[in-house]
All heavy atoms as a GROMACS GRO file, in nm:
protein
  637
    1MET      N    1  16.950   9.922   6.204
    1MET     CA    2  16.944   9.810   6.116
    1MET      C    3  16.843   9.834   6.005
    1MET      O    4  16.865   9.793   5.892
    1MET     CB    5  16.903   9.685   6.196
    1MET     CG    6  16.987   9.566   6.167
    1MET     SD    7  16.950   9.431   6.281
    1MET     CE    8  16.851   9.330   6.177
    2VAL      N    9  16.731   9.896   6.040
    2VAL     CA   10  16.626   9.919   5.940
    2VAL      C   11  16.676  10.011   5.830
    2VAL      O   12  16.638   9.996   5.714
    2VAL     CB   13  16.499   9.976   6.008
    2VAL    CG1   14  16.395  10.015   5.906
    2VAL    CG2   15  16.441   9.874   6.105
    3GLU      N   16  16.762  10.104   5.864
    3GLU     CA   17  16.818  10.194   5.762
    3GLU      C   18  16.919  10.121   5.674
    3GLU      O   19  16.938  10.157   5.559
    3GLU     CB   20  16.886  10.313   5.829
    3GLU     CG   21  16.790  10.404   5.903
    3GLU     CD   22  16.862  10.509   5.985
    3GLU    OE1   23  16.987  10.506   5.993
    3GLU    OE2   24  16.793  10.594   6.042
    4LYS      N   25  16.982  10.018   5.727
    4LYS     CA   26  17.091   9.950   5.659
    4LYS      C   27  17.043   9.841   5.562
    4LYS      O   28  17.103   9.820   5.458
    4LYS     CB   29  17.182   9.887   5.765
    4LYS     CG   30  17.317   9.846   5.718
    4LYS     CD   31  17.398   9.803   5.838
    4LYS     CE   32  17.538   9.770   5.800
    4LYS     NZ   33  17.618   9.731   5.916
    5TYR      N   34  16.936   9.771   5.598
    5TYR     CA   35  16.885   9.659   5.519
    5TYR      C   36  16.740   9.684   5.479
    5TYR      O   37  16.670   9.757   5.546
    5TYR     CB   38  16.891   9.529   5.600
    5TYR     CG   39  17.029   9.496   5.650
    5TYR    CD1   40  17.064   9.521   5.782
    5TYR    CD2   41  17.123   9.439   5.567
    5TYR    CE1   42  17.191   9.490   5.830
    5TYR    CE2   43  17.250   9.407   5.614
    5TYR     CZ   44  17.283   9.433   5.745
    5TYR     OH   45  17.407   9.403   5.791
    6ASP      N   46  16.695   9.617   5.373
    6ASP     CA   47  16.554   9.629   5.340
    6ASP      C   48  16.472   9.535   5.429
    6ASP      O   49  16.526   9.451   5.500
    6ASP     CB   50  16.527   9.606   5.191
    6ASP     CG   51  16.552   9.463   5.146
    6ASP    OD1   52  16.554   9.370   5.229
    6ASP    OD2   53  16.568   9.443   5.024
    7GLN      N   54  16.341   9.552   5.424
    7GLN     CA   55  16.251   9.479   5.514
    7GLN      C   56  16.265   9.327   5.500
    7GLN      O   57  16.270   9.256   5.600
    7GLN     CB   58  16.108   9.522   5.487
    7GLN     CG   59  16.006   9.458   5.579
    7GLN     CD   60  15.866   9.508   5.554
    7GLN    OE1   61  15.841   9.587   5.465
    7GLN    NE2   62  15.772   9.462   5.633
    8ASP      N   63  16.275   9.279   5.379
    8ASP     CA   64  16.286   9.134   5.357
    8ASP      C   65  16.416   9.079   5.414
    8ASP      O   66  16.417   8.971   5.475
    8ASP     CB   67  16.274   9.102   5.208
    8ASP     CG   68  16.136   9.130   5.153
    8ASP    OD1   69  16.037   9.120   5.230
    8ASP    OD2   70  16.125   9.161   5.033
    9ALA      N   71  16.524   9.151   5.395
    9ALA     CA   72  16.654   9.106   5.446
    9ALA      C   73  16.654   9.099   5.598
    9ALA      O   74  16.705   9.003   5.657
    9ALA     CB   75  16.766   9.197   5.397
   10ILE      N   76  16.595   9.199   5.662
   10ILE     CA   77  16.589   9.199   5.809
   10ILE      C   78  16.506   9.082   5.858
   10ILE      O   79  16.545   9.011   5.952
   10ILE     CB   80  16.530   9.332   5.861
   10ILE    CG1   81  16.624   9.447   5.833
   10ILE    CG2   82  16.502   9.323   6.011
   10ILE    CD1   83  16.567   9.582   5.864
   11LYS      N   84  16.391   9.059   5.795
   11LYS     CA   85  16.306   8.947   5.837
   11LYS      C   86  16.377   8.814   5.818
   11LYS      O   87  16.364   8.724   5.902
   11LYS     CB   88  16.173   8.951   5.762
   11LYS     CG   89  16.083   9.062   5.810
   11LYS     CD   90  15.949   9.060   5.738
   11LYS     CE   91  15.859   9.169   5.793
   11LYS     NZ   92  15.727   9.169   5.729
   12GLU      N   93  16.453   8.800   5.712
   12GLU     CA   94  16.529   8.677   5.689
   12GLU      C   95  16.638   8.659   5.795
   12GLU      O   96  16.659   8.549   5.846
   12GLU     CB   97  16.590   8.677   5.550
   12GLU     CG   98  16.487   8.657   5.440
   12GLU     CD   99  16.546   8.664   5.300
   12GLU    OE1  100  16.668   8.641   5.285
   12GLU    OE2  101  16.469   8.692   5.207
   13LEU      N  102  16.707   8.768   5.830
   13LEU     CA  103  16.809   8.760   5.935
   13LEU      C  104  16.746   8.720   6.069
   13LEU      O  105  16.801   8.636   6.141
   13LEU     CB  106  16.879   8.896   5.950
   13LEU     CG  107  16.978   8.933   5.841
   13LEU    CD1  108  17.018   9.080   5.854
   13LEU    CD2  109  17.100   8.844   5.849
   14ILE      N  110  16.634   8.779   6.100
   14ILE     CA  111  16.565   8.746   6.226
   14ILE      C  112  16.520   8.600   6.224
   14ILE      O  113  16.533   8.529   6.325
   14ILE     CB  114  16.446   8.841   6.248
   14ILE    CG1  115  16.498   8.981   6.276
   14ILE    CG2  116  16.357   8.793   6.362
   14ILE    CD1  117  16.394   9.089   6.271
   15GLU      N  118  16.471   8.555   6.111
   15GLU     CA  119  16.428   8.415   6.099
   15GLU      C  120  16.546   8.320   6.120
   15GLU      O  121  16.533   8.220   6.192
   15GLU     CB  122  16.364   8.392   5.961
   15GLU     CG  123  16.308   8.254   5.943
   15GLU     CD  124  16.191   8.224   6.035
   15GLU    OE1  125  16.113   8.316   6.068
   15GLU    OE2  126  16.177   8.107   6.076
   16VAL      N  127  16.660   8.350   6.062
   16VAL     CA  128  16.779   8.266   6.079
   16VAL      C  129  16.821   8.263   6.226
   16VAL      O  130  16.847   8.156   6.282
   16VAL     CB  131  16.896   8.315   5.990
   16VAL    CG1  132  17.026   8.249   6.028
   16VAL    CG2  133  16.863   8.291   5.843
   17PHE      N  134  16.826   8.378   6.291
   17PHE     CA  135  16.864   8.382   6.432
   17PHE      C  136  16.763   8.306   6.518
   17PHE      O  137  16.800   8.241   6.616
   17PHE     CB  138  16.879   8.526   6.480
   17PHE     CG  139  17.018   8.579   6.466
   17PHE    CD1  140  17.073   8.601   6.341
   17PHE    CD2  141  17.095   8.603   6.578
   17PHE    CE1  142  17.202   8.648   6.327
   17PHE    CE2  143  17.225   8.650   6.565
   17PHE     CZ  144  17.279   8.672   6.440
   18SER      N  145  16.636   8.312   6.481
   18SER     CA  146  16.534   8.238   6.553
   18SER      C  147  16.553   8.088   6.536
   18SER      O  148  16.546   8.011   6.632
   18SER     CB  149  16.395   8.280   6.505
   18SER     OG  150  16.295   8.208   6.572
   19LEU      N  151  16.579   8.045   6.413
   19LEU     CA  152  16.602   7.903   6.386
   19LEU      C  153  16.726   7.850   6.458
   19LEU      O  154  16.730   7.734   6.499
   19LEU     CB  155  16.615   7.878   6.236
   19LEU     CG  156  16.486   7.896   6.155
   19LEU    CD1  157  16.516   7.892   6.005
   19LEU    CD2  158  16.384   7.791   6.193
   20LEU      N  159  16.825   7.936   6.474
   20LEU     CA  160  16.946   7.897   6.546
   20LEU      C  161  16.927   7.895   6.697
   20LEU      O  162  17.013   7.849   6.771
   20LEU     CB  163  17.061   7.992   6.510
   20LEU     CG  164  17.115   7.978   6.367
   20LEU    CD1  165  17.211   8.092   6.336
   20LEU    CD2  166  17.183   7.843   6.349
   21GLY      N  167  16.813   7.947   6.742
   21GLY     CA  168  16.782   7.946   6.885
   21GLY      C  169  16.826   8.071   6.961
   21GLY      O  170  16.817   8.075   7.083
   22TYR      N  171  16.873   8.172   6.889
   22TYR     CA  172  16.918   8.294   6.955
   22TYR      C  173  16.804   8.389   6.990
   22TYR      O  174  16.817   8.473   7.077
   22TYR     CB  175  17.019   8.369   6.868
   22TYR     CG  176  17.149   8.294   6.849
   22TYR    CD1  177  17.190   8.255   6.722
   22TYR    CD2  178  17.229   8.261   6.957
   22TYR    CE1  179  17.308   8.186   6.703
   22TYR    CE2  180  17.346   8.192   6.940
   22TYR     CZ  181  17.386   8.155   6.813
   22TYR     OH  182  17.503   8.085   6.795
   23ILE      N  183  16.692   8.378   6.917
   23ILE     CA  184  16.577   8.464   6.941
   23ILE      C  185  16.455   8.375   6.961
   23ILE      O  186  16.416   8.302   6.869
   23ILE     CB  187  16.551   8.560   6.822
   23ILE    CG1  188  16.673   8.648   6.797
   23ILE    CG2  189  16.428   8.646   6.848
   23ILE    CD1  190  16.660   8.735   6.672
   24PRO      N  191  16.392   8.379   7.080
   24PRO     CA  192  16.271   8.299   7.102
   24PRO      C  193  16.158   8.344   7.009
   24PRO      O  194  16.154   8.460   6.965
   24PRO     CB  195  16.234   8.328   7.248
   24PRO     CG  196  16.357   8.387   7.309
   24PRO     CD  197  16.434   8.450   7.198
   25GLY      N  198  16.065   8.254   6.979
   25GLY     CA  199  15.957   8.279   6.885
   25GLY      C  200  15.876   8.404   6.913
   25GLY      O  201  15.850   8.484   6.822
   26GLU      N  202  15.833   8.424   7.038
   26GLU     CA  203  15.750   8.541   7.065
   26GLU      C  204  15.831   8.671   7.057
   26GLU      O  205  15.779   8.774   7.016
   26GLU     CB  206  15.679   8.530   7.200
   26GLU     CG  207  15.769   8.518   7.320
   26GLU     CD  208  15.693   8.488   7.446
   26GLU    OE1  209  15.593   8.414   7.441
   26GLU    OE2  210  15.734   8.539   7.552
   27ILE      N  211  15.958   8.667   7.090
   27ILE     CA  212  16.043   8.785   7.076
   27ILE      C  213  16.062   8.816   6.927
   27ILE      O  214  16.062   8.931   6.885
   27ILE     CB  215  16.180   8.764   7.145
   27ILE    CG1  216  16.163   8.740   7.294
   27ILE    CG2  217  16.272   8.883   7.119
   27ILE    CD1  218  16.099   8.853   7.371
   28LYS      N  219  16.077   8.712   6.847
   28LYS     CA  220  16.090   8.729   6.701
   28LYS      C  221  15.968   8.803   6.647
   28LYS      O  222  15.981   8.896   6.567
   28LYS     CB  223  16.104   8.594   6.632
   28LYS     CG  224  16.112   8.603   6.481
   28LYS     CD  225  16.116   8.466   6.417
   28LYS     CE  226  15.974   8.425   6.387
   28LYS     NZ  227  15.960   8.307   6.305
   29GLU      N  228  15.850   8.765   6.691
   29GLU     CA  229  15.727   8.830   6.645
   29GLU      C  230  15.722   8.977   6.687
   29GLU      O  231  15.679   9.063   6.610
   29GLU     CB  232  15.603   8.756   6.696
   29GLU     CG  233  15.591   8.615   6.641
   29GLU     CD  234  15.589   8.609   6.490
   29GLU    OE1  235  15.521   8.692   6.427
   29GLU    OE2  236  15.656   8.520   6.433
   30ILE      N  237  15.768   9.006   6.807
   30ILE     CA  238  15.773   9.145   6.854
   30ILE      C  239  15.869   9.226   6.768
   30ILE      O  240  15.838   9.338   6.726
   30ILE     CB  241  15.813   9.152   7.004
   30ILE    CG1  242  15.702   9.093   7.089
   30ILE    CG2  243  15.845   9.296   7.046
   30ILE    CD1  244  15.740   9.071   7.234
   31ILE      N  245  15.986   9.171   6.740
   31ILE     CA  246  16.085   9.240   6.657
   31ILE      C  247  16.028   9.270   6.519
   31ILE      O  248  16.043   9.380   6.467
   31ILE     CB  249  16.215   9.158   6.646
   31ILE    CG1  250  16.285   9.150   6.782
   31ILE    CG2  251  16.308   9.218   6.542
   31ILE    CD1  252  16.398   9.050   6.787
   32ILE      N  253  15.960   9.173   6.462
   32ILE     CA  254  15.901   9.193   6.329
   32ILE      C  255  15.796   9.303   6.333
   32ILE      O  256  15.790   9.388   6.243
   32ILE     CB  257  15.845   9.061   6.274
   32ILE    CG1  258  15.961   8.968   6.237
   32ILE    CG2  259  15.755   9.085   6.153
   32ILE    CD1  260  15.922   8.828   6.200
   33LYS      N  261  15.713   9.306   6.437
   33LYS     CA  262  15.612   9.412   6.450
   33LYS      C  263  15.678   9.550   6.463
   33LYS      O  264  15.633   9.647   6.402
   33LYS     CB  265  15.521   9.386   6.570
   33LYS     CG  266  15.435   9.265   6.557
   33LYS     CD  267  15.326   9.289   6.456
   33LYS     CE  268  15.234   9.169   6.450
   33LYS     NZ  269  15.145   9.170   6.338
   34VAL      N  270  15.785   9.558   6.541
   34VAL     CA  271  15.855   9.686   6.559
   34VAL      C  272  15.915   9.732   6.426
   34VAL      O  273  15.908   9.850   6.390
   34VAL     CB  274  15.964   9.674   6.668
   34VAL    CG1  275  16.057   9.794   6.667
   34VAL    CG2  276  15.900   9.657   6.805
   35ILE      N  277  15.972   9.639   6.351
   35ILE     CA  278  16.027   9.672   6.220
   35ILE      C  279  15.918   9.726   6.128
   35ILE      O  280  15.939   9.824   6.056
   35ILE     CB  281  16.097   9.549   6.158
   35ILE    CG1  282  16.226   9.519   6.234
   35ILE    CG2  283  16.127   9.572   6.010
   35ILE    CD1  284  16.287   9.386   6.202
   36GLU      N  285  15.801   9.663   6.131
   36GLU     CA  286  15.690   9.710   6.048
   36GLU      C  287  15.648   9.851   6.087
   36GLU      O  288  15.618   9.934   6.001
   36GLU     CB  289  15.574   9.612   6.056
   36GLU     CG  290  15.603   9.481   5.986
   36GLU     CD  291  15.500   9.373   6.012
   36GLU    OE1  292  15.406   9.395   6.092
   36GLU    OE2  293  15.514   9.265   5.953
   37ILE      N  294  15.647   9.880   6.217
   37ILE     CA  295  15.615  10.016   6.264
   37ILE      C  296  15.718  10.115   6.211
   37ILE      O  297  15.685  10.222   6.163
   37ILE     CB  298  15.608  10.022   6.418
   37ILE    CG1  299  15.486   9.944   6.468
   37ILE    CG2  300  15.604  10.167   6.468
   37ILE    CD1  301  15.485   9.922   6.618
   38LEU      N  302  15.846  10.078   6.222
   38LEU     CA  303  15.953  10.166   6.175
   38LEU      C  304  15.942  10.194   6.026
   38LEU      O  305  15.964  10.306   5.981
   38LEU     CB  306  16.089  10.105   6.205
   38LEU     CG  307  16.142  10.128   6.344
   38LEU    CD1  308  16.269  10.046   6.366
   38LEU    CD2  309  16.168  10.273   6.369
   39ILE      N  310  15.912  10.091   5.950
   39ILE     CA  311  15.902  10.108   5.805
   39ILE      C  312  15.785  10.199   5.770
   39ILE      O  313  15.795  10.284   5.681
   39ILE     CB  314  15.894   9.971   5.735
   39ILE    CG1  315  16.029   9.903   5.748
   39ILE    CG2  316  15.850   9.985   5.591
   39ILE    CD1  317  16.030   9.757   5.710
   40LYS      N  318  15.674  10.184   5.839
   40LYS     CA  319  15.556  10.267   5.811
   40LYS      C  320  15.574  10.412   5.858
   40LYS      O  321  15.536  10.505   5.789
   40LYS     CB  322  15.432  10.208   5.878
   40LYS     CG  323  15.382  10.082   5.814
   40LYS     CD  324  15.263  10.028   5.889
   40LYS     CE  325  15.219   9.896   5.832
   40LYS     NZ  326  15.113   9.833   5.912
   41ASN      N  327  15.631  10.429   5.978
   41ASN     CA  328  15.635  10.562   6.039
   41ASN      C  329  15.774  10.621   6.050
   41ASN      O  330  15.788  10.741   6.072
   41ASN     CB  331  15.572  10.558   6.178
   41ASN     CG  332  15.428  10.516   6.173
   41ASN    OD1  333  15.354  10.562   6.089
   41ASN    ND2  334  15.389  10.426   6.261
   42ASN      N  335  15.876  10.538   6.044
   42ASN     CA  336  16.015  10.582   6.053
   42ASN      C  337  16.046  10.660   6.181
   42ASN      O  338  16.132  10.745   6.183
   42ASN     CB  339  16.054  10.664   5.929
   42ASN     CG  340  16.202  10.666   5.908
   42ASN    OD1  341  16.273  10.576   5.952
   42ASN    ND2  342  16.251  10.769   5.843
   43ASN      N  343  15.970  10.633   6.288
   43ASN     CA  344  15.997  10.700   6.414
   43ASN      C  345  15.954  10.613   6.531
   43ASN      O  346  15.842  10.625   6.580
   43ASN     CB  347  15.926  10.835   6.419
   43ASN     CG  348  15.980  10.921   6.531
   43ASN    OD1  349  16.028  10.871   6.632
   43ASN    ND2  350  15.972  11.051   6.513
   44LEU      N  351  16.042  10.527   6.575
   44LEU     CA  352  16.012  10.437   6.685
   44LEU      C  353  15.999  10.512   6.816
   44LEU      O  354  15.916  10.476   6.901
   44LEU     CB  355  16.120  10.329   6.696
   44LEU     CG  356  16.098  10.222   6.802
   44LEU    CD1  357  15.967  10.147   6.775
   44LEU    CD2  358  16.214  10.126   6.807
   45ASP      N  359  16.076  10.618   6.836
   45ASP     CA  360  16.068  10.693   6.961
   45ASP      C  361  15.928  10.746   6.987
   45ASP      O  362  15.875  10.733   7.097
   45ASP     CB  363  16.168  10.809   6.962
   45ASP     CG  364  16.312  10.760   6.969
   45ASP    OD1  365  16.334  10.647   7.018
   45ASP    OD2  366  16.402  10.833   6.927
   46ASP      N  367  15.867  10.807   6.886
   46ASP     CA  368  15.731  10.857   6.902
   46ASP      C  369  15.633  10.744   6.930
   46ASP      O  370  15.542  10.759   7.012
   46ASP     CB  371  15.686  10.935   6.778
   46ASP     CG  372  15.751  11.072   6.768
   46ASP    OD1  373  15.812  11.118   6.867
   46ASP    OD2  374  15.741  11.133   6.660
   47ALA      N  375  15.650  10.632   6.863
   47ALA     CA  376  15.562  10.518   6.884
   47ALA      C  377  15.574  10.466   7.028
   47ALA      O  378  15.473  10.434   7.092
   47ALA     CB  379  15.592  10.407   6.785
   48VAL      N  380  15.695  10.458   7.080
   48VAL     CA  381  15.717  10.412   7.218
   48VAL      C  382  15.648  10.506   7.316
   48VAL      O  383  15.578  10.463   7.408
   48VAL     CB  384  15.867  10.400   7.250
   48VAL    CG1  385  15.891  10.383   7.399
   48VAL    CG2  386  15.928  10.285   7.173
   49ILE      N  387  15.664  10.635   7.297
   49ILE     CA  388  15.602  10.734   7.386
   49ILE      C  389  15.450  10.725   7.378
   49ILE      O  390  15.381  10.727   7.480
   49ILE     CB  391  15.650  10.877   7.351
   49ILE    CG1  392  15.801  10.889   7.372
   49ILE    CG2  393  15.575  10.981   7.432
   49ILE    CD1  394  15.848  10.861   7.511
   50ASP      N  395  15.396  10.713   7.258
   50ASP     CA  396  15.251  10.705   7.243
   50ASP      C  397  15.195  10.578   7.307
   50ASP      O  398  15.089  10.581   7.371
   50ASP     CB  399  15.211  10.712   7.095
   50ASP     CG  400  15.234  10.850   7.037
   50ASP    OD1  401  15.242  10.948   7.115
   50ASP    OD2  402  15.244  10.861   6.913
   51LEU      N  403  15.264  10.465   7.291
   51LEU     CA  404  15.220  10.342   7.356
   51LEU      C  405  15.227  10.354   7.507
   51LEU      O  406  15.140  10.305   7.579
   51LEU     CB  407  15.304  10.224   7.308
   51LEU     CG  408  15.273  10.175   7.168
   51LEU    CD1  409  15.375  10.071   7.125
   51LEU    CD2  410  15.132  10.119   7.159
   52TYR      N  411  15.331  10.419   7.556
   52TYR     CA  412  15.343  10.443   7.700
   52TYR      C  413  15.226  10.528   7.750
   52TYR      O  414  15.166  10.498   7.853
   52TYR     CB  415  15.476  10.510   7.733
   52TYR     CG  416  15.480  10.567   7.873
   52TYR    CD1  417  15.491  10.483   7.983
   52TYR    CD2  418  15.468  10.704   7.894
   52TYR    CE1  419  15.492  10.535   8.111
   52TYR    CE2  420  15.469  10.755   8.022
   52TYR     CZ  421  15.481  10.671   8.130
   52TYR     OH  422  15.481  10.722   8.258
   53ARG      N  423  15.192  10.634   7.677
   53ARG     CA  424  15.079  10.719   7.717
   53ARG      C  425  14.950  10.639   7.721
   53ARG      O  426  14.870  10.654   7.813
   53ARG     CB  427  15.066  10.837   7.620
   53ARG     CG  428  15.173  10.940   7.637
   53ARG     CD  429  15.156  11.053   7.537
   53ARG     NE  430  15.259  11.153   7.554
   53ARG     CZ  431  15.316  11.218   7.455
   53ARG    NH1  432  15.276  11.198   7.331
   53ARG    NH2  433  15.410  11.307   7.478
   54LEU      N  434  14.928  10.556   7.620
   54LEU     CA  435  14.808  10.473   7.617
   54LEU      C  436  14.806  10.378   7.736
   54LEU      O  437  14.703  10.364   7.804
   54LEU     CB  438  14.801  10.395   7.486
   54LEU     CG  439  14.686  10.296   7.473
   54LEU    CD1  440  14.551  10.368   7.482
   54LEU    CD2  441  14.696  10.219   7.342
   55TYR      N  442  14.918  10.313   7.763
   55TYR     CA  443  14.926  10.221   7.877
   55TYR      C  444  14.897  10.295   8.007
   55TYR      O  445  14.824  10.245   8.094
   55TYR     CB  446  15.064  10.155   7.882
   55TYR     CG  447  15.074  10.052   7.993
   55TYR    CD1  448  15.026   9.924   7.973
   55TYR    CD2  449  15.127  10.085   8.117
   55TYR    CE1  450  15.032   9.829   8.074
   55TYR    CE2  451  15.134   9.991   8.218
   55TYR     CZ  452  15.086   9.863   8.197
   55TYR     OH  453  15.092   9.771   8.298
   56HIS      N  454  14.952  10.414   8.020
   56HIS     CA  455  14.933  10.493   8.143
   56HIS      C  456  14.786  10.535   8.160
   56HIS      O  457  14.736  10.540   8.272
   56HIS     CB  458  15.024  10.616   8.141
   56HIS     CG  459  15.031  10.686   8.273
   56HIS    ND1  460  15.080  10.625   8.387
   56HIS    CD2  461  14.994  10.810   8.310
   56HIS    CE1  462  15.073  10.709   8.487
   56HIS    NE2  463  15.021  10.822   8.444
   57ILE      N  464  14.717  10.561   8.050
   57ILE     CA  465  14.574  10.593   8.056
   57ILE      C  466  14.495  10.470   8.101
   57ILE      O  467  14.404  10.479   8.185
   57ILE     CB  468  14.522  10.645   7.920
   57ILE    CG1  469  14.579  10.784   7.894
   57ILE    CG2  470  14.369  10.645   7.915
   57ILE    CD1  471  14.558  10.833   7.752
   58LEU      N  472  14.530  10.355   8.046
   58LEU     CA  473  14.458  10.232   8.079
   58LEU      C  474  14.490  10.181   8.220
   58LEU      O  475  14.403  10.125   8.286
   58LEU     CB  476  14.492  10.123   7.977
   58LEU     CG  477  14.446  10.151   7.834
   58LEU    CD1  478  14.502  10.045   7.739
   58LEU    CD2  479  14.294  10.155   7.826
   59TYR      N  480  14.613  10.201   8.264
   59TYR     CA  481  14.657  10.151   8.395
   59TYR      C  482  14.731  10.261   8.471
   59TYR      O  483  14.853  10.253   8.490
   59TYR     CB  484  14.749  10.030   8.377
   59TYR     CG  485  14.688   9.920   8.294
   59TYR    CD1  486  14.722   9.906   8.160
   59TYR    CD2  487  14.596   9.832   8.349
   59TYR    CE1  488  14.664   9.805   8.083
   59TYR    CE2  489  14.539   9.732   8.273
   59TYR     CZ  490  14.573   9.719   8.140
   59TYR     OH  491  14.516   9.620   8.063
   60PRO      N  492  14.659  10.364   8.516
   60PRO     CA  493  14.727  10.478   8.580
   60PRO      C  494  14.799  10.442   8.710
   60PRO      O  495  14.895  10.511   8.748
   60PRO     CB  496  14.613  10.576   8.606
   60PRO     CG  497  14.488  10.496   8.602
   60PRO     CD  498  14.516  10.380   8.512
   61GLU      N  499  14.759  10.335   8.776
   61GLU     CA  500  14.822  10.297   8.902
   61GLU      C  501  14.955  10.224   8.883
   61GLU      O  502  15.035  10.214   8.975
   61GLU     CB  503  14.727  10.212   8.987
   61GLU     CG  504  14.700  10.073   8.933
   61GLU     CD  505  14.603  10.066   8.816
   61GLU    OE1  506  14.536  10.165   8.783
   61GLU    OE2  507  14.596   9.958   8.754
   62ASP      N  508  14.980  10.174   8.763
   62ASP     CA  509  15.101  10.097   8.735
   62ASP      C  510  15.212  10.191   8.689
   62ASP      O  511  15.208  10.246   8.581
   62ASP     CB  512  15.074   9.992   8.629
   62ASP     CG  513  15.194   9.900   8.605
   62ASP    OD1  514  15.299   9.920   8.669
   62ASP    OD2  515  15.181   9.809   8.522
   63MET      N  516  15.312  10.206   8.772
   63MET     CA  517  15.425  10.296   8.739
   63MET      C  518  15.548  10.218   8.693
   63MET      O  519  15.656  10.275   8.680
   63MET     CB  520  15.462  10.379   8.863
   63MET     CG  521  15.350  10.460   8.920
   63MET     SD  522  15.303  10.588   8.805
   63MET     CE  523  15.178  10.673   8.896
   64SER      N  524  15.532  10.089   8.666
   64SER     CA  525  15.647  10.004   8.636
   64SER      C  526  15.721  10.044   8.508
   64SER      O  527  15.840  10.019   8.495
   64SER     CB  528  15.605   9.858   8.628
   64SER     OG  529  15.512   9.839   8.521
   65LEU      N  530  15.652  10.105   8.413
   65LEU     CA  531  15.718  10.145   8.289
   65LEU      C  532  15.782  10.283   8.296
   65LEU      O  533  15.861  10.318   8.209
   65LEU     CB  534  15.617  10.144   8.174
   65LEU     CG  535  15.568  10.008   8.127
   65LEU    CD1  536  15.466  10.024   8.015
   65LEU    CD2  537  15.683   9.922   8.081
   66ASP      N  538  15.748  10.361   8.397
   66ASP     CA  539  15.794  10.499   8.404
   66ASP      C  540  15.946  10.512   8.392
   66ASP      O  541  15.996  10.587   8.309
   66ASP     CB  542  15.747  10.566   8.534
   66ASP     CG  543  15.598  10.588   8.538
   66ASP    OD1  544  15.528  10.551   8.440
   66ASP    OD2  545  15.549  10.641   8.639
   67SER      N  546  16.019  10.438   8.473
   67SER     CA  547  16.165  10.452   8.471
   67SER      C  548  16.224  10.400   8.340
   67SER      O  549  16.322  10.456   8.290
   67SER     CB  550  16.228  10.380   8.591
   67SER     OG  551  16.200  10.242   8.586
   68LYS      N  552  16.164  10.297   8.282
   68LYS     CA  553  16.215  10.242   8.156
   68LYS      C  554  16.195  10.342   8.042
   68LYS      O  555  16.284  10.362   7.960
   68LYS     CB  556  16.146  10.111   8.124
   68LYS     CG  557  16.183  10.000   8.220
   68LYS     CD  558  16.106   9.874   8.192
   68LYS     CE  559  16.138   9.770   8.297
   68LYS     NZ  560  16.060   9.649   8.279
   69VAL      N  561  16.078  10.403   8.037
   69VAL     CA  562  16.051  10.501   7.931
   69VAL      C  563  16.137  10.625   7.950
   69VAL      O  564  16.194  10.676   7.854
   69VAL     CB  565  15.900  10.537   7.926
   69VAL    CG1  566  15.875  10.651   7.830
   69VAL    CG2  567  15.819  10.415   7.887
   70LEU      N  568  16.152  10.670   8.072
   70LEU     CA  569  16.238  10.786   8.100
   70LEU      C  570  16.382  10.756   8.060
   70LEU      O  571  16.447  10.839   7.996
   70LEU     CB  572  16.229  10.824   8.247
   70LEU     CG  573  16.312  10.944   8.290
   70LEU    CD1  574  16.270  11.069   8.213
   70LEU    CD2  575  16.300  10.967   8.439
   71ASP      N  576  16.429  10.639   8.094
   71ASP     CA  577  16.565  10.599   8.056
   71ASP      C  578  16.580  10.598   7.903
   71ASP      O  579  16.679  10.647   7.850
   71ASP     CB  580  16.597  10.462   8.113
   71ASP     CG  581  16.739  10.418   8.083
   71ASP    OD1  582  16.832  10.494   8.117
   71ASP    OD2  583  16.756  10.309   8.024
   72HIS      N  584  16.480  10.547   7.833
   72HIS     CA  585  16.483  10.545   7.687
   72HIS      C  586  16.490  10.687   7.631
   72HIS      O  587  16.571  10.716   7.543
   72HIS     CB  588  16.359  10.472   7.633
   72HIS     CG  589  16.345  10.481   7.486
   72HIS    ND1  590  16.423  10.407   7.400
   72HIS    CD2  591  16.265  10.557   7.408
   72HIS    CE1  592  16.389  10.437   7.276
   72HIS    NE2  593  16.294  10.527   7.277
   73ILE      N  594  16.407  10.774   7.684
   73ILE     CA  595  16.404  10.913   7.635
   73ILE      C  596  16.538  10.982   7.659
   73ILE      O  597  16.592  11.046   7.570
   73ILE     CB  598  16.290  10.992   7.703
   73ILE    CG1  599  16.155  10.939   7.656
   73ILE    CG2  600  16.302  11.141   7.673
   73ILE    CD1  601  16.038  10.992   7.735
   74LEU      N  602  16.591  10.966   7.778
   74LEU     CA  603  16.717  11.035   7.812
   74LEU      C  604  16.836  10.980   7.733
   74LEU      O  605  16.926  11.057   7.697
   74LEU     CB  606  16.743  11.022   7.962
   74LEU     CG  607  16.646  11.097   8.051
   74LEU    CD1  608  16.675  11.066   8.199
   74LEU    CD2  609  16.650  11.247   8.026
   75ASN      N  610  16.836  10.852   7.705
   75ASN     CA  611  16.950  10.792   7.634
   75ASN      C  612  16.940  10.810   7.483
   75ASN      O  613  17.041  10.795   7.414
   75ASN     CB  614  16.963  10.645   7.669
   75ASN     CG  615  17.016  10.626   7.808
   75ASN    OD1  616  17.106  10.699   7.852
   75ASN    ND2  617  16.963  10.529   7.880
   76GLU      N  618  16.823  10.837   7.431
   76GLU     CA  619  16.807  10.850   7.286
   76GLU      C  620  16.825  10.994   7.239
   76GLU      O  621  16.846  11.017   7.123
   76GLU     CB  622  16.670  10.799   7.244
   76GLU     CG  623  16.656  10.649   7.253
   76GLU     CD  624  16.752  10.574   7.163
   76GLU    OE1  625  16.766  10.615   7.046
   76GLU    OE2  626  16.811  10.477   7.208
   77ARG      N  627  16.810  11.089   7.324
   77ARG     CA  628  16.815  11.229   7.280
   77ARG      C  629  16.939  11.298   7.320
   77ARG      O  630  17.031  11.278   7.359
   77ARG     CB  631  16.695  11.305   7.333
   77ARG     CG  632  16.572  11.240   7.275
   77ARG     CD  633  16.448  11.305   7.311
   77ARG     NE  634  16.341  11.220   7.258
   77ARG     CZ  635  16.226  11.263   7.224
   77ARG    NH1  636  16.196  11.387   7.238
   77ARG    NH2  637  16.135  11.183   7.177
   0.00000   0.00000   0.00000
């Protein structure tokens, strides 16, 4: 979507879907943050991996994200 529309158009679409009740407020904010990351870095996969590494350093005993991140890596490449 980020490749297809400019940043303002995407934010407007998200706002409309939020107003219609399809996207809860806090999810809308997460989507907007992810879009901003994509626009700045153009690589969400690397950002996801780096955030996972940081989380794993902070919480080494929590393995709850391991399968989700692995699934993301395997399905994206």
